[in-house]
N, C-alpha and C positions, 0 to 999 in steps of 0.2 A: 934310376929306375928304366927298366926295359920298355920298349915300344908297347909290349903286350899290357904291360902294368900301367902305361899311360892311358891306353884305351880303357883299361878296365875302371881306373880312377874317373875318367871322363864320362864313361858309361854311366857310372854310379852316381856321379853328380846330375847327370841329365835325368836319370831316372827319379831322382829326389824332386827336381824341379817339376818334372811332368806330373807325378802322381799327386803332389801337393796342389799344383794348379787344378787339376781334376777333382780333387777332394773340395777344393775352395768353391767352384763353380757348379758342382754337380752332387753336393753332399746329399742333399735331400731325396734327389732321384735314386742316387745309388744305394742310399741307406734303406730305401724301401725294398729294394732288390736283393741286398746281400746284408745280413743281419750282423756278420762278423767283420764288417768293413774295418771298424776301429782297431780290432785284434790284428788284422791283416796289415794295417798302416804301421802298427807298433813293430811287427815282425820285420816289415820292410825296413824300418828305420834301423833296427838292430843289426840286419844283414849288411846295411850299407854303412853302418859305423863299424862293423868288422872289416869290410872291405877297406874303410879310410884307414883303421889300425894297420891292416896289413900293407898298405902302400906307403904308410908313414914310418915303418921300421918294424912292425910286429912286436916281438917283446921288448924293442927298444923304444917303441912309441909311447908318447906322452899324451895321445888322444884316447885313452881308455876311459877318463871321465865322462866322455860323451855318452857311455852306457847308463851313467847315472842320470843324464839329462832325458835320455830316452825312457828311463824308468819313472823319472818324474811326470814326464809327459803322459805315460800310461796312467798314472794315478789320476790325471785330468780327466783322460777321456774314456777311461773304463771304471765303471762304477763298483764292480765286483772285486774285492779285496784280494781274494784267492787268485784272480786273474792277474793282478797286478803283482802278486808274489811269483806267479808263474813267469811273468815277464822279468822279473829281476833274476830268477834262476836261469832263464833262458839266455839272457845276456851273458852270465858267467860261462854258461856251456858254449856259446859261440866263441867267447874269447879263448877258452881253453882249446876249442877246435882250431883256431887259428894258430895258436902255439904249437900245437901238436903237428899240423899240417906243414908248418915251417920247419920245425925240427927234425921231422922225417923227409925233409926236402921234397914233399909231394907238391907243395906250392913253395917256389924259391922265395926266399925273405928278400926285403930291400935292405941293402947296406946303407946304414946311416953314418954321417961323419962322426968321429970321436967315439964310435961304438965298435968293439971288437966282435969279429965273427964268432969266436967262441962262446959269446954270452947266448947264441941261439941254440947252443948245444949244452949249456949248463942245466942239468936237470933240477937242481934245487932252486936256482933262480926262476926258471919257469914255473915250478910248482908253486913257489912264494908269490910270484906276481900273479898267477891265476887264482891261488887262494885269496890274496888281498882284494883283487877286483871282484871276485864272486861274493866274498863277504860284504864288502862296501855296497854292492849292487843289491844283495839281498836285504841289508838293513836299510838302504834307501827305499827299497820297495815297501818294506813294513811302515817306516816312518811316513813316508808320502801317502801310502794309502790310508794310514790313520789320520792324519791330518786333513786329508781331502774329504774322508768320511765325515769328520767333524764339520769341516768348511760346507761340505753339501747338507749336512743336517741343518745347520745355522742357515744356510741359504734358502733352504726349503722352508723352514720355520718363517724367515722373513718374507719370502714370497706368498706362503700360505696367509700370512698376516696381512700382507698388502692386498691379496686376493679377497680376504674376508672384509678388509676395510673397503675396497673398491665395490664389493657386493652390498655391502651395508649401505654405502653411499648412494648406490643406484637403486637399491629397493627401497630407501627412506621415502616416506611420504613427504617430508619436507623438502623444501626447495634449497639446495646446496650448491654454491658456486665460489669460485676464486677469481679475483680481478686485481689488475695493478692499479696503482694510483691514477694512472693516464687513462684507465677506462678499458684496457685490453683484458678480455675474459680468457682464463687460463683453462678453467674446468667448469663444467655444469653436469650436474647428475640427470638421470632419466627423469625423475619428476619436475626438474626445471624445465627440460626440453618439452615433456608432455604438456605442461601447463601453459608455457609461453609459445609452444609451436615451433620452435627453432631446432635444428638438428645440431649435432656437435660440430659438423663441419661448417654449418651456417653461422655459427656463433664467432668462428674466427674472423668473419669478414664483417661483424657488426659491433659498434662500440657500445659498452655497457650503458654509457650515459644517453645514447639514442633510444634505448629500450625504456628509459624512465619517462614517466608522464611529466609534462611540463610543470605541472603544479608541484611535482616532488623532486624536480631535477636540483634545484638550488639547495634544498635542505639536504638531500643525499649527499652532494659534492662537499658541502660543509661537514658533514659527519664523517666522510671518508677522510678528509683532511684532519680532523681530530682524532680519529682512531691511529692515523699513521704517525702523528705527534706523540701517541702513548696515553691519550686520555681514555678514561674508563666511560663506556657509554651504556646507557640504559636502553631496553629495547624500543624500537621505533618501527614505525608505519611508513610505507610507501607504496606508490602506484606504479606499476609496469604497465607498458602497452604491448599486448601480445602481437604475434605476427599477424593475425586476422583482424587487428584492430581493437579487440576487447581490452577492457581495462581489468587488470588484475591486482588487487590490493593484497598486501603482504605484511606480515608482522614478523621481525626477527632481530638479531643482534649481529654485530660485526666485531672481528678481531683481526689483529695485524701479526703476520709472521716476518719477523726481522731476520734477514739472512747474512748478517755482517755486511760485507762489501756489496753482497747481492741486492738488487731492487726489492723493495718490501713487497708482500703479497698479502691481500686483504681477503679472508674468508668470511663468508656470510652464511648463516643458517636461518631459513625463514619459513614461514608456512602460508598458504594461501587462505586469507580469511574473507575472500570476497563474498562468499554465500552467508558467512557469519554477518558481514557488515550490512549485507541487504536484509537478512533476517532482523538484524537490529533496528534497521531503519524502518522495517515493516511493522515492527513491534512497536516502535515509537510512534508511527504514523496511526497504528490502531489505537494506541493509548491516548494520542491527542487529536485524533481527527474522527469524524463521523463516517462511518463505513459507506453509508448510502449516498451522501451528498459530497464527501471529500472536503467538507468544511471543517474548521476547528471544532472540537467538543468543548464542554464545559470547562475542563482542566485547562486547555490551551487558552480558551477565551479569558479565564481569570488571569494567566500569566500574562497575556496581551494587555489585559486591563491594568495590571500593576505596573507594567513598562509604560503605558499610556499616562497613567498617573505621575510617574517620575518624570516624564518628559514635559508634561503640563505644570508641574512644580517649577522645572527649570526654566522654561521659556514663558511663563505666566499666561499660558492658554487654558482654555475649558475642554472638558471631555465630556461627550454626550453618549449615554448609553440608551439604545433603543431596544425595547422588547417588543416582538412582532409574534402576533398569533393568528393563524388562518381561521378565518369564521366559517364555521360549519363544516370544517375539513372531514369530521369523523362520519358525516352523511356519505361523503364520497368513498371514503375507505371501507365502510361497511357495505355499501350496495354495489360498487363496481369491483370490489376487491383490493386487496393489499399491493399486487403489483401495479395497478393502475395508481392507487395513492402513492406509492413509491415513486413512480415516475414523475408524478405531479410534483412531488417535494423536490425532486432534482431539478425540474424546470424552474420552480419558484426560487430555489437557492441561485440558479444561474442568474435570474432577472434581479435578484437583490444584489448580487455580486456586480452585476453590470451597472447598477446605479452609484455605487460608491467608490471612492478612490482606492488607490493600490495601497496608500498607507493606513487605510481603513480596515477593520476586521468584521467580517460576517461568520457567524457561527450558528450551528444548530445544536440546542442543548437538550432535545428531546422531542419526540412527536412531531406536532407540526409548529413548535416554537423556535424562533430564531432570534438571536441578539446581535446588536451591531454596535461596534465602537467607532465613533467619529472623532478623530483627534484634530488638535489645531483649530478649535471652533472658537470664532471670533464673536459671533451675535446668536441669539437665540432664533432669530429669523432664519438663519442659514440652516439650522437643524430642523425646523419646521418645514422648509422647503425641500430637504432631503426626504423627510418623512412623506410628503406629499408626491414627491417624485417616485418614491417605491410603491405606493399605493396606485399611481397612475400606471406604472409599469406592470403591476399584478392585474390591471383591470382588463387588459387585453385577454381574449380567449385563449385557453391552452388546448391544443390539438394533441389528443393521446390516443393512439390507435384509431379507433372509429369515433370516439367521443370528443366533443366540443364542450370544455368545461370552463366555467367562470367561478372565480373565488374573489374574495375580499378579505381584508386583514385589519386588525386593530392594532396600533401601535402605541406604546406607553414610553415616555422619555423621562430620564432623570439626568441631572447635570452634576459634574465634579467641577468646582468644589462647592457649589452654592447648595446642593442637595445632601451634602454631607462628605464625610472623609472615608468611611468604612465601605469598601467596595462590595461586599456581601449585601449591605444595606442598600447601596445605590442600585444594585440589581434588582433587589426585592421592590424598591420604590418605582422602578420603572415597570416592574410586573403589576403593582398596584394601579399605576396609571393606566396600564393596559386593560385592566379589568373595568376601570370606569369608562373606557371607551366601548367595551363590551356592553356594559349597561346602558349606555345612552345611544345604542342603536348600531354600533359596529362601523367598520370602514371608515374610520378616522384616526386622527393623531391627537394625543393629549400630553401634555406635560404634567409631571408631579407636582402636587402641592400638599402642604401638611394636612389639609383637610380631609384628604384622601384616606388618611390613616384610620380615621373613625369609620369610614365606609368600609374599609378592609376588615376591621373588626366585626362590623355588622354583617359583612359577607360571610365571614366564618361562622357567625351564629346562624345565619339564614341557611348555610350549607348543611350544617348539623341538624337543623331542625326541619329541614325540608324532607329528609329521608322518613320522618315520622308523620309528617302533615296528613298524607293521603289516609294512613291508617286511623289517625286521630280525628279525621274529618274537619279538617281546619279550612278546607277550601270552600269557596262560595262562587256561585256563578251569577253574575249581574248580565243585564240585558239593556242594550241601546237600539232604539228604533231607527230604521231606515225611511225616508220619506220621498215619496214621488214630488218632484219639484213643481209640477204643474197642478196636479189634483190634491196635494198635500196629504195623500192616502199613505198610510203605513204599509209598506211592501214586506218588511222582514224586520227580524229581531236579531241583533248580533250578540252572540254569548260572550262574555267577558269574564275570565276567571279573577278571582280575588283570594287573597289569603289572609285569613284572620289569625294573627300569630298571637300565641297566648302572652308573649312578653311585649313585642314590637307593636302590636295592634294591626291594623290594615295595612298589608304589604302590597304595593302595585307590581303588575306583571313585568314591568321593565326591570324590577330588582331580582325576582327570582327565576324568572323564564329562562335568562341565559345560564343560571346554576343548574336549572332542570336539564338543559340541554347537555351542559358539559357532563353531569353525573349519569345521564341516560335516564333520569326520572321522568323526562319529557313524555316518554312512550306511555307509561301507565297514567300520568296526569292526562295526557291529552285523550286517551280513550274515556277516562272518566268524564271529562268535560263534554265529549261527543255524546255519550250515553245519557248524561244528566240533561243536556239540551234537548235531544230527541224525545226523552221522557216528559220533559217540561212542555215542549210544543204539543205533544199528544194530551197532556192533562189540560193545556189552555183550550183545546178543541172540546173536551168532555165538559168544560165549565161554559161553554156557549161562544167562546171568543172565534170570530171568523177565521178560517184556515189562512195561515200565511206561512213563509218559511222562516226558519231558523238558521242563522248563519253561524258557522264554527270556524275559527282560526286552526288550520292544520300546520303544525311545525314541519320543518325541513326534514327532521328525523322520522316523523310519522310518514311524511310523503314518499320517503326512499324506502320504507318497509316493504318487503315483498309480500306480506300478508294483508296489505291495506286494504284491497278490495274485499276480501273476506271478512275482515274485522268490521267494515261499514256495512256489508250486506248482514252480518249477524246482529249488529246492533239495531239496523231498522226492522229486521224481523223480530227482535226481543222487544222492541218499544212499540211495534206496530205503525210506526210513521212511515208513510209512502216517501220515496226517494225524490220526488219533486217538490217536497216541502222541506228539504235539506239543501242547504248552501254551503260550500266548502270555500273558505278563503285561504288562498295559498300566496305568499309574497312572491314578488317579481324575482328577487335575487335567488330564492330556493329553486324556482323553475329554471332559471337561466344557469344554474350550476352545471346542469347536465340536460340540455334541450332535447336531445333525442330520447332519453329516458322519460323526459316530462311528457313528452308527445304520446308515448305508449300509455302512461297511467292516465292522463286527461281523457284519452279516447275511451278507456275502460270506464272511467267515472261518468262520461257523457252517455255511454251505452246503458249505464246503471240507472240513468234519469236524474242524477245529482246535478244541481245548479253550481258552476264554477265562477269564482270571481278572483282575478289577480289583485292582491292587495299591495299596498305602497307602490303603486304604479309610477314610474318616472324616476325611480331612485335606482333601478338595476340597469341592464345592459341590453334589454331586448329591442329588436328592430321590427320594422312592419313585416319583413319576410318571416321572423320567428312567429309573430302573432297570427299570421295566417295558418300556421301549422298547428297552433294550440287550439283544442277544444274548449273555449271559455265562454261564458255568457256576459260577464261584467268586467269593467276596468275600474279600479278604484283608486282615484287620484290620492297621492300621499298628502297629508295634512300640512307637510312643510311647504307645499306649493300653494295651498289654500290660505295659509295664515296671511300672507301679504299681497294678495292679488289686487287689492285696492291700491297699493302704494308702490309696488315693485313691478316694473314693466317686464322683468325677465321671468319672475313667477307667473305673472298674468299670461305671457306668450306660452309658456311651458303648459299651463292649465289648458289654454285655448286649443293647443296642438294636440293634447291628449284627447279631448273632447272630440276635435275634428276627426282623429285617428279613429276613435271608437266609433263614431257615427258612420264613417266609411266603410267600417268592417261589420256593420251591423251589431255592435256590441252596446250593451247598456254601459253608461259612465256614471258613476257615483263619486262624490267628493265627500271626504270626511273632515271632521275638524271645523265645521261651519259654525261660527259662533256670532257673527254679525249678519245685521240685514244687508249691509253693503257687499259682504261675501255671497250671500244669497242671491242678491240682484245682479252681481256679475256673472254667476254661474247660470242663472235663469236666462240672462240675456245671450250667453253663449251656447244655450240648449243643453245644459247639462242634464241628465235624466233623474237622478235622486242625489239626496244628499243627508249627511249624518253629522251630528254634533250638539253640543251644549246649547245651541239656538232652539232646539226642539226639545231635548230631554238629556240629562246626565244618565249614565248607567244606573239601573235601578234592580233591587231584589225581585224575584219572582212574583210575590204577592203584590207588589206596587205596579207590576206590568197590568195586571188584571184591572185595576183602578184606573191607570192611565188609559187603557183601552175604552173602558166603559165611559170614561169621563169624555174622551175625545172621538169615541166611535172608532172608525178606522181612518180618522184623519188627525192631523197634529198641526197646531198652529205655532208660529214664532213667539218668542217673548222668554 
């Protein structure tokens, strides 16, 4: 080779290196500025191959297959098949150009060893060489472009499939991720990132096991090992801890992709069921708990009772069922409104729960009724003490908004197994015992006894008959005198209702008044008694009996009526009785249920001119401060304190204190239930103002009152 040919070959090789480096590092930038860059690269390659052929012997060179490689290269980087064919044809033309230029000595050929010079001038050889290279290059262009078209089509199809799969995975609502058995996350979709708060970059630095909640970690690790070993798994639940600390509950399945010698990859597809779980918990709570107090309802109560029964059988213990009903709760609910009543029930529930142990169950089964399960009971006395503890807890005032409320409760108790084995019957028996407490004065605890069943049947009969009793004129009003302890003068007649039942005969108020209050019939019955007593007092006056007051018991439901004043005023106008001849007796517990409300009503009654007496005084919760606010005229000592004043120092002290309190407040004090001379003497010595009881007279019908008054004048003697 001549020096110029050496320079040409060296320049060609340098050009190849330079422009390939240029394309390697600046392809993207250059491609944006020159769209035919790929085609230019191929042309340069063809030119440089031609230079290589020329410098390696021209027609005698064996480097002509390099044209085929450039054609194959063109099929890789040029997508248009016609352009690849053009490259194939161009390669043949350049080869022919080299042969012609060397043949004509325009460009001197390079003499190669073992090649005769005459070869460069053999027309047939040159033509056949050119034809052979051109045809092979054209064929290679056609074949390579075809195969590359097929490859590109398949590659595009694979890429599009992968893109569709990636799009599907990223747009799926389910959480999809892949993880190695050692906890390294390989892939997480967008839903996974969005739910747990981690980005794809952050995931690489966090272990999969660290994201699991401690309660789920052990189970998930075991499940991962099982799926790697080839076991089939059923859907499972797990709890993740999100980046912000939230707990995310998921449900899904695991599959393992085994890659031969490559490490196993575990794929998981799951869905976020946190809201569903919370909704299920909420539905369960709504189905098994009272929405107002959050206590168990009847369904959960019976389930807990079944469990308590099973434990009692195993450990040979007793179970106590307490049935608690608030006394006169309906009054508060009707007068102060349901919001106040609801808040009262919530506070009552809290106090009851505060009395029992954690193993016990307190439930609200409706209205103002609560049931309690006491487990591991050793003695009946323990149960009784618990009942008294609950009553004591409820005795303290309830402060709701601006109201100070007092409530009492009646509690009935049944025991397992002594009272039976049927759980529904045990609850019913506790209910029966509770109603016995109601009938005996409320605010107490009573155990079930078989004798109460007869009372329950009787109660059902009474409740059925009570609704017709007023229309059938079965009620009667009897009267019992109140006597001045000094002058023995009759100061008033107390109206006492009686029920002449067509089957049961004379029914005492203690049996049917609680029923009347529960059914709401106490309102019309109470109005009937008030009207009847006022008419009767007016009738006695027409018959020549000197004027005296008639006392009527006012139930708590009547006292809380909004139209009470209007009703009393209408009855007085209707009967023609003056207000000063009417005395209303209201129990202390009714007044103390809502002292602020009581003050307002009592002031209006006082302004009307009606005489007010607090009945059953000493059994409620009133204090001197409360009494000073009440517009009352008389305190009536409950007969439970009068009965044993001669022998019980505690009752004597209470009675004495009530009398002293009344005297200090300039109130009249009357004692009811006086049956013996000893009781009368005690009350007289302690300066009690008036007495009432069998010592002077039993309750009598109206016609007997006239005889009694005419026989005794306005005075009554003992005996």
